[in-house]
C-alpha positions in Angstrom: 104.2 143.4 96.6 107.4 142.6 98.5 109.3 145.3 100.0 113.1 145.5 100.4 114.5 146.3 103.8 118.2 147.4 104.0 120.5 147.3 106.8 124.2 147.5 107.7 124.4 144.7 110.2 124.5 140.9 110.2 120.6 140.6 110.0 117.9 141.6 107.7 114.1 142.1 108.3 111.7 141.0 105.7 108.5 143.1 105.3 106.3 140.2 104.5 106.9 138.1 107.5 108.7 140.5 110.0 111.1 137.7 110.8 114.8 138.2 110.7 116.8 136.4 107.9 120.3 135.2 108.1 123.0 137.1 106.2 123.1 136.2 102.5 120.0 134.2 102.7 116.8 136.2 101.5 113.5 134.6 101.9 111.4 133.6 99.0 110.3 136.5 96.7 112.3 139.0 98.8 115.6 140.7 98.7 117.8 141.3 101.5 120.4 144.2 101.1 122.9 144.6 103.6 126.7 144.2 104.4 126.9 140.5 105.8 130.7 141.2 106.4 129.9 143.3 109.6 128.6 141.3 112.4 127.3 142.7 115.6 125.1 141.4 118.3 122.8 144.4 118.3 120.1 145.5 116.0 121.7 146.8 112.7 121.7 150.3 111.7 119.7 150.9 108.6 119.8 153.8 106.2 116.6 154.5 104.5 116.6 154.4 100.7 116.6 157.9 99.3 116.1 158.9 95.6 119.2 159.9 93.6 118.7 163.6 94.0 118.5 163.1 97.8 121.9 161.0 97.7 123.6 163.7 95.7 123.3 166.1 98.6 124.2 163.4 101.2 126.9 161.8 99.3 129.7 162.7 101.8 127.7 162.0 105.0 128.7 159.2 107.4 126.6 156.1 107.9 123.5 156.2 110.0 123.9 156.3 113.8 123.1 153.1 115.6 119.6 152.9 116.9 117.8 153.9 113.8 115.0 151.5 112.8 114.7 149.8 109.5 112.7 151.5 106.9 110.8 150.0 104.0 112.0 151.3 100.7 110.4 150.8 97.1 112.5 149.2 94.4 114.3 151.7 92.1 114.0 151.8 88.2 116.8 151.2 85.9 117.0 154.9 85.1 117.3 155.9 88.7 120.0 153.3 89.3 122.0 154.6 86.3 121.7 158.2 87.5 122.7 157.2 90.9 125.9 155.4 89.4 126.8 158.5 87.5 126.6 160.7 90.6 129.0 158.6 92.6 131.3 157.5 89.8 133.8 160.3 89.8 133.9 160.6 93.6 134.5 156.9 93.7 137.5 157.1 91.2 139.3 159.7 93.3 138.4 158.4 96.8 140.6 156.3 98.9 139.8 152.8 100.3 137.7 153.9 103.4 135.8 156.4 101.3 135.1 153.7 98.5 133.9 151.2 101.1 131.5 154.0 102.4 130.4 154.9 98.9 129.7 151.2 98.2 127.7 150.9 101.2 125.4 153.8 100.1 125.1 152.5 96.5 124.3 148.8 97.7 121.8 150.1 100.2 120.1 152.2 97.7 120.0 150.0 94.7 120.0 146.5 96.1 123.0 145.5 94.1 125.8 143.2 95.1 129.0 144.9 96.1 131.0 143.4 93.1 128.3 144.5 90.7 128.1 147.9 92.2 131.9 148.3 92.0 131.9 147.3 88.5 129.1 149.8 87.5 131.0 152.6 89.4 134.3 151.9 87.6 132.5 151.5 84.1 130.8 154.8 84.6 134.0 156.6 85.6 135.7 155.6 82.3 135.8 158.0 79.4 133.4 156.9 76.7 134.4 157.3 73.1 132.3 159.9 71.2 130.1 158.6 68.6 130.4 160.0 65.0 127.5 162.4 64.5 125.0 161.5 61.8 124.1 164.1 59.3 120.8 162.4 58.7 121.7 161.1 55.2 122.3 157.4 54.4 125.4 156.5 52.5 123.5 154.3 50.1 120.2 156.3 49.2 117.2 154.9 47.3 118.8 155.5 43.9 121.8 153.3 44.8 119.5 150.6 46.1 117.2 150.8 42.9 120.4 150.4 40.7 121.7 147.5 42.7 118.3 145.8 42.4 118.5 146.1 38.6 121.9 144.4 38.6 120.7 141.7 41.0 117.6 141.0 38.7 119.8 140.7 35.6 122.2 138.2 37.1 119.3 136.0 38.4 119.3 137.2 41.9 122.7 135.9 43.4 123.8 136.3 46.9 125.9 139.3 48.0 129.1 137.1 47.8 128.7 136.3 44.3 127.3 139.7 43.2 129.9 142.1 44.9 132.9 141.0 42.9 131.3 141.3 39.4 129.7 144.9 39.9 132.9 146.6 38.9 132.5 145.0 35.6 128.7 144.8 35.2 127.9 148.5 36.1 130.0 150.1 33.3 128.5 147.7 30.8 125.1 148.6 31.7 125.8 152.3 31.7 127.4 151.9 28.3 124.3 150.4 26.9 122.1 153.2 28.7 120.4 150.5 31.0 121.5 152.3 34.1 121.0 156.0 34.2 123.1 156.9 37.2 125.9 159.4 37.6 129.6 158.7 38.5 129.1 159.2 42.3 126.2 156.7 42.4 128.1 154.4 40.3 131.2 154.6 42.5 129.1 153.8 45.6 127.4 151.0 43.9 130.8 149.4 42.9 132.1 149.7 46.4 129.3 148.0 48.2 130.3 145.1 50.3 128.7 141.7 50.1 127.1 142.0 53.7 125.7 145.5 52.7 124.2 144.1 49.4 122.4 141.3 51.3 120.9 143.8 53.9 119.8 146.2 51.1 118.2 143.5 49.0 116.6 141.7 51.9 113.0 143.1 51.2 113.2 142.3 47.5 114.5 138.8 48.2 111.6 138.2 50.7 109.0 139.0 48.0 110.4 136.3 45.6 108.6 133.1 45.4 110.5 129.9 46.0 112.0 128.1 43.2 110.7 124.7 42.1 112.4 121.6 43.3 114.8 120.1 40.6 114.9 116.5 39.7 118.8 116.5 39.1 120.9 116.7 42.4 124.7 117.4 42.4 126.4 114.1 43.0 129.9 112.7 43.5 132.0 112.6 40.5 133.6 109.1 40.1 135.7 108.0 37.2 137.0 104.7 38.3 134.4 102.3 36.7 134.1 101.0 33.3 133.4 101.7 30.5 136.5 104.1 30.5 138.2 105.1 27.2 141.1 107.6 27.5 143.0 109.5 24.8 144.1 112.3 27.1 145.0 112.4 30.9 142.0 113.7 32.8 142.8 117.1 34.2 140.0 119.2 35.8 142.1 122.3 35.9 142.5 122.3 32.0 139.6 123.8 29.9 138.1 121.1 27.7 137.2 118.4 30.3 133.3 118.5 30.6 130.4 116.9 32.0 127.2 116.2 30.4 123.5 115.4 31.4 120.5 114.6 29.3 117.3 116.0 31.0 113.8 114.9 29.8 111.0 117.4 29.5 108.3 114.8 30.2 106.2 116.6 32.5 106.4 113.8 35.0 105.1 111.2 32.4 107.7 109.3 30.6 105.2 107.7 28.1 105.3 108.9 24.6 107.7 111.2 22.7 109.0 114.3 24.5 111.9 116.6 24.1 115.3 116.2 25.9 118.0 118.9 26.6 121.7 117.9 26.4 123.7 120.1 28.9 127.4 120.2 28.9 129.6 122.1 31.5 133.3 122.6 31.5 134.7 121.8 34.9 137.7 124.2 34.9 135.9 127.5 33.6 132.2 126.7 34.3 131.2 127.4 30.5 128.0 125.7 29.9 125.9 125.0 26.7 122.6 123.5 26.2 120.7 122.1 23.1 117.3 120.6 22.9 116.5 117.5 20.7 113.5 115.3 20.2 114.8 112.0 20.8 118.1 110.2 22.1 119.6 109.4 18.8 120.3 113.1 17.8 122.5 113.5 20.9 125.5 113.3 18.8 124.3 116.1 16.7 123.6 118.2 19.8 127.2 117.5 21.1 128.6 118.6 17.6 126.5 121.9 17.8 127.8 122.5 21.4 131.4 121.7 20.4 131.3 124.4 17.6 130.5 127.0 20.0 132.8 126.0 22.8 135.7 128.4 23.2 138.1 125.5 23.3 138.2 122.0 22.1 136.5 119.2 24.1 139.1 116.8 25.4 137.1 114.6 27.8 133.4 113.9 28.7 131.9 112.4 31.8 128.3 111.3 31.5 127.5 110.5 35.1 125.1 107.5 35.0 122.7 108.3 32.3 121.8 104.6 31.5 123.1 102.0 29.1 121.5 103.5 25.9 122.7 106.9 26.3 126.1 105.8 27.5 126.5 103.7 24.3 125.5 106.8 22.2 128.0 109.0 24.1 130.8 106.4 23.8 130.5 106.0 20.2 130.6 109.8 19.9 133.7 110.1 22.0 135.4 107.1 20.0 134.8 108.8 16.7 136.4 112.2 18.0 139.1 110.6 20.2 137.7 112.2 23.3 138.2 110.8 26.7 135.0 109.2 28.1 134.1 108.3 31.8 131.0 107.6 33.7 130.0 107.0 37.4 129.1 103.9 39.3 125.4 102.5 38.7 123.2 104.2 41.3 125.4 107.3 41.5 123.6 109.4 38.9 124.1 113.1 38.5 127.3 115.1 37.9 128.5 117.8 40.4 129.2 120.6 38.1 126.5 120.1 35.5 124.0 119.4 38.3 124.5 122.9 39.7 123.9 124.5 36.3 120.8 122.4 35.8 119.2 124.1 38.8 119.1 127.6 37.2 119.6 126.9 33.5 117.3 124.0 32.9 114.5 123.5 35.5 113.9 127.1 36.5 113.7 128.2 32.7 111.8 125.1 31.4 109.8 124.4 34.5 108.1 121.1 35.0 106.1 121.3 31.9 105.8 118.7 29.1 107.3 119.7 25.7 107.0 117.5 22.6 106.6 119.6 19.4 108.9 121.4 17.0 107.8 124.9 18.0 108.6 124.3 21.8 112.0 122.7 20.7 112.7 125.9 18.8 111.8 128.1 21.5 113.9 126.2 24.0 117.0 126.4 21.8 116.4 130.2 21.4 116.3 130.5 25.1 119.6 128.4 25.5 121.5 130.6 23.0 120.5 133.9 24.8 121.2 132.3 28.1 124.6 131.0 27.2 125.6 134.6 26.4 124.2 135.9 29.6 125.5 133.3 32.0 128.9 132.4 30.4 129.9 136.2 30.0 128.1 137.9 33.0 127.0 135.4 35.7 129.4 135.1 38.7 130.3 131.6 39.7 132.3 130.4 42.8 134.9 127.7 42.4 136.8 126.2 45.2 140.4 127.2 45.2 141.8 125.6 48.4 140.8 123.7 51.6 143.0 124.0 54.6 142.4 122.6 58.1 143.8 124.0 61.4 142.9 122.8 64.8 140.2 120.6 63.4 138.4 123.4 61.6 138.3 123.2 57.9 138.5 126.4 55.8 137.6 126.7 52.2 138.5 129.6 49.9 136.5 130.4 46.8 137.2 132.4 43.8 134.2 134.3 42.3 134.1 135.4 38.7 132.4 134.7 35.4 133.3 131.8 33.1 134.5 134.3 30.4 137.1 135.7 32.8 138.4 132.3 33.8 138.7 131.5 30.0 140.4 134.8 29.3 143.2 134.2 31.9 143.8 130.6 31.3 147.1 129.7 29.5 145.7 126.7 27.6 143.2 128.8 25.7 144.7 130.0 22.4 145.0 133.8 21.7 142.7 133.5 18.7 139.8 132.1 20.8 140.3 134.8 23.4 140.2 137.4 20.7 136.9 136.0 19.5 135.4 135.9 23.0 136.6 139.6 23.6 134.8 140.8 20.4 131.6 138.9 21.4 131.6 140.4 24.8 132.1 144.0 23.7 128.7 143.7 21.7 126.6 142.0 24.4 123.9 143.8 26.6 123.1 141.7 29.6 119.8 143.6 30.2 118.6 143.0 26.6 119.5 139.3 26.9 117.6 139.1 30.2 114.5 140.6 28.6 114.7 138.3 25.7 114.9 135.2 27.9 112.1 136.5 30.1 109.8 137.0 27.0 110.5 133.8 25.3 110.1 131.8 28.5 106.8 133.3 29.2 105.7 132.4 25.7 107.0 128.8 26.3 105.2 128.5 29.5 101.8 129.8 28.1 102.0 127.4 25.3 102.7 124.4 27.8 99.8 125.7 30.1 97.2 126.1 27.3 98.1 122.7 25.8 97.7 121.0 29.1 94.5 122.6 30.1 92.7 122.7 26.7 90.6 119.6 25.8 91.3 117.9 22.4 88.7 118.7 19.6 86.1 116.1 19.1 86.8 115.7 15.4 90.5 114.7 16.1 91.0 110.9 16.5 94.1 108.9 16.0 97.5 108.0 17.4 99.0 111.4 16.6 96.0 113.5 18.0 97.8 114.9 21.1 100.9 116.0 18.9 98.6 117.6 16.3 96.7 119.4 18.8 99.8 120.8 20.5 101.1 122.0 17.3 97.9 123.7 16.6 98.1 125.4 20.0 101.7 126.5 19.4 100.8 128.1 16.1 98.0 130.0 17.7 100.5 131.4 20.4 
């Protein structure tokens, strides 16, 4: 263990070797403490290191007299150095320049600090510190508030705090009106006033317990409308409700062979309104689009298909020509639409999973899920839309608006008053918690049917081309 030797002169003596060291050049593993600014040809005077309490009584003493021998001192702890700093802080603030020099000599000799660091520590300790507010031992957001927040978070499909915070003021009164949240007014006020950062901190344990979602097959891609075929009956306008993107998602379970169900997904770009319909083959896509157009709160003016393939593009083009709807698609190799791809993450692949569906019962269950999910997501799920992009000093700043598709539709000037009144009547009757329970129950039944059909062997007495579909229908009826 190396020992520190302190002195006031131009040389220091190390305890390990006994050899003098030049000023400012301590030997390896050792610390030399002294004042190299004072040069003298004689042996330096050394002040033995004393504990803070001893220094308290000797704060006004002069330096040690010449002739005193160097003394070995142990290294002090952080608490001792802090106590010593507090002892000399007030005296250092009131002292003149000679007295400050003397105090710095004593502090440096005792602590081993550099003079600049010792000066800064003394000045910092002399400043008045702001008083911390006393904590009464009660957290602002207790367990009841966090439990109510977890209910809202679960109903809205576990969004981030930036998406959840803006809609709490609307969601909490709805849940209380339907007796889904049994909280008093004070708790409701605290819940509505929570910031996005506080929500993320309070929900961190629940988020950690959630399993990772499966990887989707459809990715958001670039939206390109400058390639043929292109038929336009209206000028394309992303800010006007009615210009939509569509995608056809197969439920083949990873095996494209044989008949399987497909889901047609349509998303409005301006409002984010999304509808889904499941069909058995590609030819009924027109019927699925007709069903979706009937429930949309505004007429469909334009349709972008991404890059679905020649067969699907031909069907969609015929549908648009009959109804005089603008039709566009993307370049070959640029499949996937930006807006509808984002909705497919939560509304299609998470709900339907990676199972294979190919019978009428499963198609009926999927369409029941889409109807309930449409009410929940379009009326209550918050979505972020990019509002503006600014660039300053090479840094790009994006501003987003967070609200529900229902609110965007209500405030848009291109939507008729009659359609807005219909939406308001529907919204007043909806219970988001009940819709969430229906979706969970129907999805669990759908996944159970798919799992049984995949793991159960075919009966020996069944033989023929339609054996697989017949057996799956039998399993569906049993579930």
